[in-house]
N, C-alpha and C positions, 0 to 999 in steps of 0.2 A: 767557823768560816768566816762572820765579820772582817776578820785581818785578811784572809785570802781575799774577800771581794773588795777589800778599799785599797789592798793591796795591785788589782789589778785595774783600778781606774787610770791607765796610761796611755789612753789616745783620745782625743777630741774634748777634752777634761772641760776644756770652755765654752762657754755659750755659741752656740751655731745658731746663725741667722737662716732661718726656714725662708724668709722673702727672696732669699738667692736661691733656691729651690726652683726646679724649672716648672712644676707645677703647680708653685704656690704664689696665694692671691697677698699679697701686702695688705690689704684691708683683716684680712682675716688670720692670717699667720702669728703667730709669735715664737720667740727665743725657748729653748730647752739644754739643756748638757745629756752628752751622753758618757755610760760608763764602759768601756769595753770588756770581752774576753774574762767575766767575774768567773771564776771556776766552780761550779757550786755541787759537782759528783762527779768521782771516778772510778763507775763503776768496770772492775776487771779490767783495772790500769786505764780505763781510756778517760780520758780528761774533757766534761762536758761543759761547757760555756754559757755564760747568757750575755745579753747586751742590753743594757736597764736605761731609759730617755723618760727624763724630765722637766716637765711643764718651771718655765721659767717666771711664772704668774704670780709668784709671791705667797701661792697658800702653801698653809705648813700641810698640808694633806691631799692627799687626790686620789681618788677612784685609780685601780690597775687593768690593765689589757694584760695577760699573758697570749703571746702568739707561738705556735707551731707550724714550721714551713714545710710544703711541701716536696714532693721529687719522686712519689711511688715507696716511701719507703727507702730507695736504692740511693739517690744522687740527692747534690744540696746540701747547702747550712744554711743555719739562721742568717747570711748575706745576702738571700736571695727576700726576705722580705724586710730589708734597711727603710725602702722607700717609707712602708707600709705603716712601721713605727717613725719616720719623723715624721709621716704627712699625721697620723692620729696624736703624738705627743706635740706638733705645732699647729695642729687647727681644732685641736680637742683639751681639755685639762684632764689629763691620765697619763700616772706614770706607765710605761711598756717594759715588757721584760719581753725577751724577743729572746730563746731559747733553741738552745742546738738539745739533740737528743742522737743515741748510736741508729746506726744507719746499718740494714742488712750485710752489708761486704765488709763491714767493720768487724775487728780481731779477727780476721781470717777467714771472713764471709762464715761467719759460727754465729754470729748476732742471730737473737729468735725472734717473732713478730712480739709473742710475750714481754721481753725486754724491751722494748722499741714503747710500751706499752708504759711498761713501769718505770721508766724514763718521762714520759708523760706526767703520770702521776707523782714520781717523785719531784718533778722540777717546780708542781704547783707545791706541795709541803716546803720545798725551800722557799718560793715566794713568800707565803704565806709567815716564816721565820724569819726572814731578812730585808723582806721590802720594805719596813720602815724604817729603815737605818735612810732609804731613797725619798724621805719625803710620799711613801704609799700606805695607803690604808686597807691591811690586812682583812679588812671586814667587808671591804667592796671588790670582790673582783672578778672578774671575766674572762672568759678564754677564748679562743678564736684558732683558726689554724685553716688553710687552703688547702683544699684535693686531702695529700695524705695525713695534713697537718690539719685541717679538718676532720678525718677520721679519728684524730688523737685527742681533741679537743671533744668529740661527740663521746670516747671512751672514758675522760674525768668525768665526765658526769653520770655514764652507767657503769662505770665499773668500780668508783670509788666505796663502795660499801662490799665490796668482793677483795679481800686481800688477808691476805695467807704468809705468814712468814715463812715459809717453807717456799713461798715461790709456786709458779704453776703447777700446781701437782694436785693430787687427789681428785675428789670427787668433784669438787666444786670450780675447779682451775683457777684458783684467786690468784691474785698477783700480789708479790712484794715491791713497794716503791725503791726509784734508788736511792730516795733519800729519805728520809726518816729523822723527825724530831729526834734530839736526845732523850735518851731513858723511856722512849715510846717502842710499843710493837706495831705492825702494821694491824695484829687485831682490835688493840686498841685507838690508833684511828678510823679503822672501821668504824667502830661501836658510838664511838660520840663524834662520825657523821665530818671526818676533821678534812676532808678531799672538797666537802660543799664550797659550791661556788654559787656567784648571785646571779649570772647572766654569761650567756655563749651566743658566739657566732661561728657559725657552721657555713664555709665559703668551699660552694664544689666541693662537698667531703665524697669519702670513701665510704660505705656502708655496710655492704656485702661481703667481705674477705672469703667466704666459704664461695661462694659462686664465682669470685676470681678465681680463684683456685682451681675450679673443677676447669676453667680455661683455659687461659694460657699465659698467666702470670708468674707461675714456678716454672715453664719453659723458656727457651732461648729465642722462643720466636717474641717475646718480650721485650720491649727496644732495651728499656732502662737497662739490664743486665749487662748487657755489652757497653753501655753508655758510662755504667758504672766499673766496666771493665773485670767484672766478677765471674764465675761459672753460675748459670742458673739452678736452682735448687728451692725444697720445699722452704717456705717459711719457719719451719718451726725443725729446719734438717730433714735429709734424707728418709729418714724413719718416721716421718708421721707423715700423711699422705686425708690429700680430705674424703676420698672413698672411705678410708678406713676408723677414721678421726677425728668424723665431722664434729665431733663435741670441740675438737682445739678451735677449728676456726669459726665454730658460732661463736664463741669465748668472747672472743676479738673483733665481731663485729657489731656495730651498733643494731643494726636491724633487727638480732634477735635477743637482744638486751633490754627493751624499751619497756619500763615498769607501769602499769596502772597509776593513775595519780592517787586512788584509794591506796596505795601498796605505797607510793612513795610519789613526792611531787619535785617533778624536774624543775630547776631555772627556767625562765624567760631564753627561748632561741631565737634569732634571727637566722634564717636558711636562707640560701641566696645560691644562684646560679645560673651560667649565660644559655640564652635560646641555641645557642651554633657549638654548646661542648660536646663531644664526641669523647670526651673521656671518661668523666661523671657528667653523665648525660643528664636535660633535666628527669627524662622517666626514671630515671634513679635515687634521683634528687627527692622526688616525688611520692615515691614508695617510700622512705623515710618521714619525711613530713606526715605522712597520710596514716604511718605507723602513730607518730606523736597525736595527733588530734585525735586518733580512735582511742588512745589509751587515756585521753582528758590532758594531755600535757601542753602548757602554753606554747603557741609558737606562730611566728608569722613566717611567712611564704615568700619569694620574690624571685620571677625570671628576667633577668637585665636583655633584652632584644638586643641581636646581633653580637652577643659576648662572646667568645669562645672560653677555653681553657686558661687556667694561670694568668687572670687578666689583674691579680693582684701583685705581682711576681714583680719586682726588680729590673728596671730597663727594657730592651726589649729584648721578645723571645722567636728566633725564624723558626723553629720546631713550633710555636700555637700562634704564630705569625701576630703577636700582641706587642703593645709599648706602654709601661704605666704611665707615663703622663699622660697619654691620650684615652686611655679607656678605662683607667680607676678609680680616680678623683670621684664622680657623683657614686658611687658603691661604697667608697669609703665616708664622707659626707653622709649617706643614709649607715652605716653601722656606727659611726661617731651620735647622729639621733638618737639611735636603739638605746646607746651607752648611755648617754646623758640621759634618757627615759627613765631607765633602770636602777643607774649607779647614785644619782646625783638626787 
């Protein structure tokens, strides 16, 4: 995989001047390099890529932030998080890995939710194996994501010890990561807690897929199916439904999988949401935070007044009426401060 990674350094190999970006401050920003379209896995012959951003501040080793994008598991790719990746790389001293994963409409609309989680798990394992080639420290890794990506970042924390070489099957409904280190099984990774990370930032995440499925997620009136130009269906296929197979949906829902700190200590999390978010509402996000607090897990929580959904996405969104350069920087500064506190 190393040779593949370096072969795909074909775009923007030279230093980008972050001060040229519209949201950057010349006093704060520094230069960085970006390595584009690095293939990290090809599950079911679908190439998954990552973009890696490296600060050019002269250090030999940097902590790492792994990003998973949002889009309701149905739309978008990692380009929607490009501005966030650039901001963190230019305003903080972190190597940033901006990851792609399979979407439900991929492979002729057959991808299942557990496979998406397995891509998120595999992405972290790939980063741990390869990020040192880009100046990243595999022992100092944080994960983040917004909306659907926030769900995936949470699942990395909560399902990394529930791995199964047979995949999403059996009584435990375990996961088989899309990438495994050479010579290692899923069970060996789980036993050694090989998916452990040091911090997480969960941005207006989705935490209860069971409840979403009981409502309209799997139905045509979920507009994201039509945006994705895909036929609405069950997230595990049409043979599985939340009424008869609640365990499937709960297995991929963070809200149902928070361990007591006496059983397993999760890394510190910074969870946040906008006060005007009607997609992943403050009330829904608060439920997850309360679960963490009740379990004795470390968490910081912030509601950003006046912000709606997807405020960390690149560019401007007519759908959510947000523009990155106006609404993202203050939250990103908080994220960088949190990561610096934990990872440095």
